[in-house]
C-alpha positions as CSV (number, residue, x, y, z in Angstrom):
1,X,28.0,28.8,-8.7
2,X,31.1,27.5,-10.5
3,X,33.0,27.6,-7.2
4,X,30.2,25.5,-5.6
5,X,30.3,23.0,-8.4
6,X,34.1,22.8,-8.2
7,X,34.0,22.3,-4.4
8,X,31.3,19.6,-4.7
9,X,33.3,17.8,-7.4
10,X,36.5,17.9,-5.3
11,X,34.6,16.6,-2.2
12,X,33.2,13.7,-4.2
13,X,36.6,12.9,-5.7
14,X,38.2,12.9,-2.2
15,X,35.5,10.7,-0.8
16,X,35.8,8.2,-3.7
17,X,39.6,8.2,-3.2
18,X,39.3,7.5,0.5
19,X,36.7,4.8,-0.2
20,X,39.0,3.1,-2.7
21,X,41.9,3.2,-0.3
22,X,39.8,1.6,2.4
23,X,38.6,-1.1,0.1
24,X,42.1,-1.9,-1.1
25,X,43.4,-2.4,2.4
26,X,40.4,-4.4,3.6
27,X,40.9,-8.1,3.9
28,X,38.1,-10.0,2.2
29,X,37.6,-13.6,3.5
30,X,35.6,-14.8,0.5
31,X,37.9,-13.5,-2.2
32,X,38.6,-17.1,-3.3
33,X,34.9,-17.6,-4.1
34,X,34.5,-17.5,-7.9
35,X,32.3,-14.9,-9.7
36,X,31.8,-12.9,-12.8
37,X,34.3,-10.4,-14.2
38,X,33.7,-6.7,-13.4
39,X,32.9,-4.3,-16.3
40,X,33.5,-1.2,-14.2
41,X,35.8,-0.1,-11.4
42,X,33.4,2.5,-10.2
43,X,30.2,0.4,-10.3
44,X,31.6,-3.2,-10.3
45,X,28.7,-5.6,-11.0
46,X,26.2,-3.5,-9.2
47,X,24.5,-1.9,-12.2
48,X,24.1,-5.3,-13.8
49,X,22.6,-6.6,-10.5
50,X,20.2,-3.8,-9.7
51,X,19.5,-2.0,-12.9
52,X,19.4,-4.6,-15.6
53,X,16.8,-4.9,-18.4
54,X,15.0,-7.2,-18.1
55,X,15.4,-7.4,-14.4
56,X,17.3,-10.5,-13.3
57,X,19.0,-10.9,-16.7
58,X,22.5,-11.1,-15.2
59,X,21.5,-12.6,-11.8
60,X,20.0,-15.7,-13.3
61,X,22.8,-16.2,-15.8
62,X,25.3,-15.9,-12.9
63,X,23.3,-18.4,-10.9
64,X,23.4,-20.9,-13.7
65,X,27.2,-20.4,-14.2
66,X,28.5,-20.1,-10.7
67,X,25.8,-21.7,-8.5
68,X,24.0,-20.6,-5.4
69,X,27.0,-18.7,-3.9
70,X,29.4,-16.5,-5.8
71,X,31.4,-13.3,-5.4
72,X,30.5,-10.0,-7.1
73,X,32.6,-6.8,-7.4
74,X,31.1,-3.8,-5.6
75,X,31.7,-0.1,-6.2
76,X,35.3,1.2,-6.2
77,X,36.8,-2.3,-6.4
78,X,35.2,-3.7,-3.3
79,X,33.7,-7.3,-3.0
80,X,30.4,-8.6,-1.9
81,X,29.0,-12.1,-1.5
82,X,25.9,-13.1,-3.5
83,X,23.9,-15.9,-1.8
84,X,20.8,-17.9,-2.7
85,X,21.7,-21.1,-0.9
86,X,18.7,-22.0,1.2
87,X,20.5,-22.7,4.4
88,X,22.7,-19.6,4.0
89,X,19.7,-17.4,3.2
90,X,17.8,-18.6,6.3
91,X,20.9,-18.0,8.5
92,X,21.5,-14.5,7.2
93,X,17.9,-13.3,7.4
94,X,17.2,-14.9,10.8
95,X,20.3,-13.5,12.5
96,X,19.3,-9.8,12.5
97,X,21.8,-8.9,15.2
98,X,24.7,-10.2,13.1
99,X,23.5,-9.1,9.6
100,X,22.0,-5.6,9.5
101,X,20.4,-3.7,6.6
102,X,22.8,-1.4,4.8
103,X,23.1,2.1,6.4
104,X,21.4,3.6,3.3
105,X,18.5,1.2,3.5
106,X,18.0,1.9,7.2
107,X,18.1,5.7,6.5
108,X,15.6,5.2,3.7
109,X,13.2,3.2,5.9
110,X,13.5,5.9,8.6
111,X,12.8,8.6,6.0
112,X,9.6,6.8,4.7
113,X,8.3,5.2,7.9
114,X,9.6,7.6,10.6
115,X,10.9,6.8,14.1
116,X,7.8,4.8,15.1
117,X,7.4,2.7,12.0
118,X,7.4,-1.0,12.6
119,X,10.0,-1.5,9.8
120,X,12.4,1.0,11.4
121,X,12.4,0.1,15.2
122,X,14.6,-2.7,16.3
123,X,14.9,-5.3,19.0
124,X,12.3,-5.5,21.8
125,X,10.4,-2.4,20.5
126,X,10.0,-4.0,17.1
127,X,8.7,-7.2,18.7
128,X,6.2,-5.2,20.8
129,X,4.8,-3.3,17.9
130,X,4.7,-6.4,15.6
131,X,2.9,-8.4,18.2
132,X,0.4,-5.7,19.0
133,X,-0.3,-5.0,15.3
134,X,-0.7,-8.7,14.4
135,X,-4.1,-8.8,16.1
136,X,-5.5,-6.9,13.1
137,X,-4.3,-9.5,10.7
138,X,-5.5,-12.8,12.3
139,X,-7.9,-15.0,10.3
140,X,-10.9,-13.7,12.2
141,X,-9.9,-10.1,11.9
142,X,-9.2,-10.3,8.2
143,X,-12.5,-12.1,7.6
144,X,-14.4,-9.0,8.3
145,X,-12.7,-7.3,5.3
146,X,-13.7,-10.0,2.9
147,X,-16.7,-8.2,1.4
148,X,-14.7,-5.0,0.6
149,X,-11.9,-7.1,-0.9
150,X,-14.4,-8.8,-3.1
151,X,-15.9,-5.5,-4.2
152,X,-12.5,-4.2,-5.3
153,X,-11.9,-7.5,-7.1
154,X,-15.2,-7.2,-9.0
155,X,-14.3,-3.7,-10.1
156,X,-10.9,-4.9,-11.4
157,X,-12.6,-7.7,-13.2
158,X,-15.1,-5.4,-14.8
159,X,-12.4,-3.1,-16.1
160,X,-10.5,-6.1,-17.5
161,X,-13.6,-7.5,-19.2
162,X,-14.3,-4.0,-20.7
163,X,-10.9,-4.0,-22.4
164,X,-10.9,-5.0,-26.0
165,X,-7.1,-5.4,-26.2
166,X,-5.6,-8.9,-26.7
167,X,-2.7,-7.9,-24.3
168,X,-3.5,-6.1,-21.1
169,X,-1.1,-4.4,-18.7
170,X,-2.4,-5.9,-15.5
171,X,-0.3,-3.6,-13.3
172,X,-2.4,-0.6,-14.1
173,X,-5.4,-2.3,-12.5
174,X,-3.8,-4.4,-9.7
175,X,-1.7,-1.6,-8.3
176,X,-4.5,1.0,-7.7
177,X,-6.8,-1.9,-6.8
178,X,-4.7,-3.3,-4.0
179,X,-4.0,0.2,-2.7
180,X,-7.7,1.0,-2.6
181,X,-8.4,-2.4,-0.8
182,X,-5.8,-1.8,1.8
183,X,-6.9,1.8,2.3
184,X,-10.6,0.8,2.7
185,X,-9.6,-1.9,5.2
186,X,-7.7,0.8,7.1
187,X,-10.7,3.2,7.2
188,X,-13.3,4.8,5.0
189,X,-11.6,8.3,5.2
190,X,-8.3,6.7,4.3
191,X,-10.0,5.0,1.3
192,X,-11.5,8.3,0.1
193,X,-8.1,9.9,0.3
194,X,-6.1,7.4,-1.6
195,X,-8.6,6.2,-4.3
196,X,-6.6,6.6,-7.5
197,X,-7.9,8.1,-10.7
198,X,-6.7,4.9,-12.6
199,X,-9.1,2.9,-10.4
200,X,-11.9,5.2,-9.5
201,X,-13.3,8.1,-11.5
202,X,-12.0,10.8,-9.1
203,X,-8.3,11.4,-8.5
204,X,-6.9,12.5,-5.2
205,X,-4.1,14.8,-4.2
206,X,-2.8,12.5,-1.5
207,X,-2.8,9.4,-3.7
208,X,-1.2,10.9,-6.7
209,X,1.5,12.6,-4.6
210,X,2.2,9.8,-2.2
211,X,2.6,7.2,-5.0
212,X,4.9,9.6,-6.9
213,X,7.0,10.5,-3.9
214,X,7.5,7.0,-2.5
215,X,8.0,5.5,-6.0
216,X,10.6,7.9,-7.1
217,X,12.3,7.9,-3.7
218,X,12.9,4.2,-3.6
219,X,13.9,3.7,-7.3
220,X,17.4,2.4,-8.0
221,X,19.6,4.7,-10.0
222,X,23.4,4.8,-10.6
223,X,23.6,7.6,-8.1
224,X,21.7,5.6,-5.5
225,X,24.1,2.6,-6.1
226,X,27.1,4.9,-5.4
227,X,25.4,6.4,-2.3
228,X,24.7,2.9,-1.0
229,X,28.4,1.9,-1.4
230,X,29.6,5.1,0.4
231,X,27.1,4.8,3.2
232,X,28.3,1.2,3.9
233,X,31.9,2.4,4.0
234,X,31.1,5.5,6.0
235,X,28.0,4.9,8.1
236,X,28.1,8.4,9.6
237,X,27.9,10.0,6.1
238,X,24.9,12.4,6.0
239,X,22.8,11.5,3.0
240,X,19.6,13.3,4.0
241,X,20.3,16.0,1.4
242,X,19.9,13.5,-1.5
243,X,16.7,14.3,-3.6
244,X,15.4,10.7,-2.9
245,X,15.3,11.4,0.8
246,X,13.4,14.6,0.3
247,X,10.7,12.6,-1.7
248,X,10.5,10.0,1.0
249,X,10.0,12.6,3.7
250,X,7.2,14.2,1.8
251,X,5.5,10.8,1.4
252,X,5.7,10.1,5.1
253,X,4.4,13.6,5.9
254,X,1.4,13.1,3.8
255,X,0.6,9.6,5.1
256,X,1.2,10.4,8.7
257,X,-1.0,13.5,8.5
258,X,-3.9,11.5,7.2
259,X,-3.3,8.6,9.7
260,X,-3.3,11.0,12.7
261,X,-6.5,12.6,11.5
262,X,-8.3,9.3,11.1
263,X,-7.0,8.0,14.5
264,X,-8.1,11.2,16.3
265,X,-11.6,10.9,14.8
266,X,-12.0,7.3,15.8
267,X,-10.6,7.7,19.3
268,X,-13.0,10.6,19.9
269,X,-15.9,8.4,18.7
270,X,-14.9,5.7,21.2
271,X,-14.6,8.2,24.0
272,X,-18.2,9.4,23.3
273,X,-19.5,5.8,23.3
274,X,-20.1,5.8,19.5
275,X,-19.2,3.1,17.0
276,X,-15.9,4.0,15.4
277,X,-16.5,1.6,12.5
278,X,-15.4,-1.8,11.6
279,X,-12.0,-1.1,10.0
280,X,-8.4,-1.8,10.8
281,X,-7.8,1.4,12.8
282,X,-10.9,1.0,14.8
283,X,-10.0,-2.6,15.4
284,X,-6.6,-1.7,16.7
285,X,-8.0,1.0,19.0
286,X,-10.5,-1.4,20.5
287,X,-8.2,-4.5,20.9
288,X,-5.0,-2.9,22.1
289,X,-4.0,-1.4,25.4
290,X,-0.3,-1.4,24.5
291,X,-0.5,0.7,21.4
292,X,-0.7,4.5,21.6
293,X,-2.5,6.6,19.0
294,X,0.9,7.7,17.8
295,X,2.0,4.1,17.4
296,X,-1.1,3.3,15.2
297,X,-1.0,6.5,13.1
298,X,2.7,6.0,12.4
299,X,2.0,2.7,10.5
300,X,0.0,4.5,7.8
301,X,3.0,4.6,5.5
302,X,3.5,0.8,6.0
303,X,-0.2,0.2,5.1
304,X,0.0,2.4,2.0
305,X,3.3,0.8,0.8
306,X,1.7,-2.6,1.3
307,X,-1.1,-1.8,-1.1
308,X,1.1,0.2,-3.5
309,X,4.0,-2.3,-4.0
310,X,4.2,-5.6,-2.1
311,X,0.8,-7.1,-2.6
312,X,0.4,-5.6,-6.1
313,X,3.7,-6.9,-7.4
314,X,3.2,-10.4,-6.0
315,X,-0.3,-10.7,-7.3
316,X,0.8,-9.5,-10.8
317,X,3.5,-12.2,-11.0
318,X,1.1,-14.8,-9.6
319,X,-1.4,-14.0,-12.3
320,X,1.4,-14.2,-14.9
321,X,2.2,-17.8,-13.8
322,X,-1.5,-18.7,-14.1
323,X,-1.6,-17.2,-17.6
324,X,1.4,-19.5,-18.5
325,X,-0.5,-22.5,-17.2
326,X,-4.1,-22.6,-18.4
327,X,-4.7,-26.0,-17.0
328,X,-3.7,-24.9,-13.5
329,X,-5.8,-21.8,-14.0
330,X,-8.9,-23.8,-14.8
331,X,-8.4,-26.2,-11.8
332,X,-8.1,-23.2,-9.4
333,X,-11.1,-21.5,-10.9
334,X,-13.2,-24.6,-10.3
335,X,-12.0,-24.8,-6.7
336,X,-12.9,-21.1,-6.1
337,X,-16.4,-21.5,-7.6
338,X,-17.1,-24.7,-5.8
339,X,-20.1,-24.6,-3.5
340,X,-18.5,-26.9,-0.8
341,X,-17.0,-24.1,1.2
342,X,-16.4,-20.3,1.2
343,X,-13.4,-20.5,3.5
344,X,-10.0,-19.6,2.0
345,X,-8.2,-22.1,4.3
346,X,-10.3,-24.9,2.9
347,X,-9.1,-24.2,-0.7
348,X,-5.7,-26.0,-0.8
349,X,-4.8,-25.1,-4.4
350,X,-5.7,-21.4,-4.0
351,X,-3.8,-21.4,-0.7
352,X,-0.8,-23.1,-2.4
353,X,-0.9,-20.6,-5.3
354,X,-0.7,-17.6,-2.9
355,X,2.0,-19.1,-0.8
356,X,4.2,-20.1,-3.8
357,X,3.7,-16.6,-5.3
358,X,4.9,-15.0,-2.0
359,X,7.8,-17.4,-2.0
360,X,9.0,-16.9,-5.6
361,X,8.0,-13.2,-6.1
362,X,8.8,-11.4,-2.8
363,X,8.4,-7.7,-2.5
364,X,12.2,-7.4,-2.2
365,X,14.0,-9.6,-4.7
366,X,17.5,-8.7,-3.3
367,X,18.2,-8.1,0.4
368,X,21.5,-6.5,1.1
369,X,23.0,-7.0,4.5
370,X,26.2,-5.9,6.2
371,X,28.0,-8.1,8.8
372,X,28.4,-6.2,12.1
373,X,30.8,-8.8,13.5
374,X,33.0,-11.6,12.3
375,X,31.0,-14.8,11.7
376,X,30.5,-17.9,9.5
377,X,27.7,-18.6,7.0
378,X,26.8,-22.3,6.7
379,X,25.9,-23.7,3.3
380,X,23.5,-26.5,2.2
381,X,26.0,-27.8,-0.3
382,X,29.7,-27.3,-0.5
383,X,31.2,-25.1,-3.2
384,X,34.6,-25.0,-4.9
385,X,36.9,-22.1,-4.6
386,X,39.1,-20.8,-7.4
387,X,42.0,-22.8,-5.8
388,X,39.9,-26.0,-6.1
389,X,39.2,-26.3,-2.3
390,X,35.7,-27.5,-1.3
391,X,34.1,-25.6,1.5
392,X,30.7,-25.9,3.2
393,X,30.8,-22.6,5.2
394,X,32.1,-19.2,4.3
395,X,33.7,-16.9,6.9
396,X,32.8,-13.2,6.7
397,X,34.4,-10.2,8.5
398,X,32.8,-7.2,10.1
399,X,31.8,-4.8,7.4
400,X,31.5,-7.4,4.6
401,X,28.5,-7.0,2.3
402,X,26.2,-9.9,1.6
403,X,23.4,-9.8,-0.9
404,X,20.6,-12.4,-0.5
405,X,19.2,-13.3,-3.9
406,X,15.6,-14.1,-2.8
407,X,14.4,-14.3,-6.4
408,X,16.9,-16.9,-7.4
409,X,14.5,-19.7,-6.5
410,X,13.3,-19.7,-10.1
411,X,10.8,-22.6,-10.4
412,X,7.1,-22.0,-9.7
413,X,5.8,-25.3,-8.4
414,X,2.7,-25.1,-6.1
415,X,2.8,-28.8,-5.3
416,X,5.8,-28.1,-3.1
417,X,3.4,-26.2,-0.8
418,X,0.7,-28.9,-0.8
419,X,3.2,-31.6,-0.1
420,X,5.0,-29.5,2.6
421,X,8.3,-29.7,0.9
422,X,9.2,-26.1,2.0
423,X,10.8,-25.9,5.4
424,X,10.0,-23.2,7.9
425,X,11.9,-20.0,7.3
426,X,12.2,-20.5,3.5
427,X,9.0,-18.5,2.8
428,X,9.6,-14.9,3.8
429,X,6.9,-12.4,3.0
430,X,7.3,-8.6,3.0
431,X,3.7,-7.8,2.5
432,X,1.1,-7.2,5.2
433,X,0.2,-10.9,5.1
434,X,-0.8,-13.7,2.8
435,X,-4.4,-13.5,3.9
436,X,-4.6,-10.0,2.5
437,X,-2.4,-10.9,-0.5
């Protein structure tokens, strides 16, 4: 055992040494861009960025001091570019062939979603799946789920009203509630399998284990920060033995097993001429000739993650903004209870609240990308380098790391949506859609 520990320690030390040598010899094109000092050679500013308490403490302070573009120190003395400039953000996120997800993130997405997951596949295959799946999230398709969403909302409201506390942790209600709503929209068997004990009176093996596996597997830790840095330097590095990947594989196995079972039952009902139901899986089976049963079943992890994290987190922060603004809260409440129309699209303030919540509180606050070729990032406004030079574009080399600070747009102003001040491409949602959010 001691020999194994010694060998592992030596292997890690050699890997870190090689990584440091690679970083020291790499030419960084944005080294003249100012940024905060590094508190650690091993971690650079990465622990401050990803594992601060409260979250965003350092990021927002750096934004105020250095502006929308600044340089951070990565692990082992490397450099990365932090960007929240609107034009630069749009350029980076829209050029998926130039800026790819970090190798660790791609491996994590594969571990959780599998080879057929819409978040994993790339290029034409991604567009095919995305287009085929979109039919289940159109206005007319989502409208059929309105009653079940309202039922879940009433249950959450009842639990909140029953609480005698002056302060309530809304997350313990919103998380299980959105997971239940998404699951019930997916199918009744899926709902019965994922109903959570914090939301319903009966717990469930799948729900408890899926949430635990996926939550722990995607959590940032110092070791995951190191693993991310090493995977960027050495893309072929095998990280599948990390504990986090084992948890993600278990989550995928549980979700895919259930999705396959549900799809087989509904496909068999269709073949016998029976009604398979009025849920998302049945809708996809009826409407699509391009999706296979495997294609649909493979998206179960995406659906569960949408209910567990993306929609729940955005809703929670949106409600926090309403709590901070009682006047806005009252106006939107009156609009919702008005008898003029029941259509969501005809409620401009509610619509603006949801869109602004999606914009300011995205599921992923930081999006890390790696340049796969030499390119230039355009800026909305010029910045000053440490030498006093003014530049309105930043050259980056192949292998350079760029972090998009999506959460750096700090002001919550729903009037920007109503007055159409936001340009296309600036609102990027990672949830299953604003209609379900």
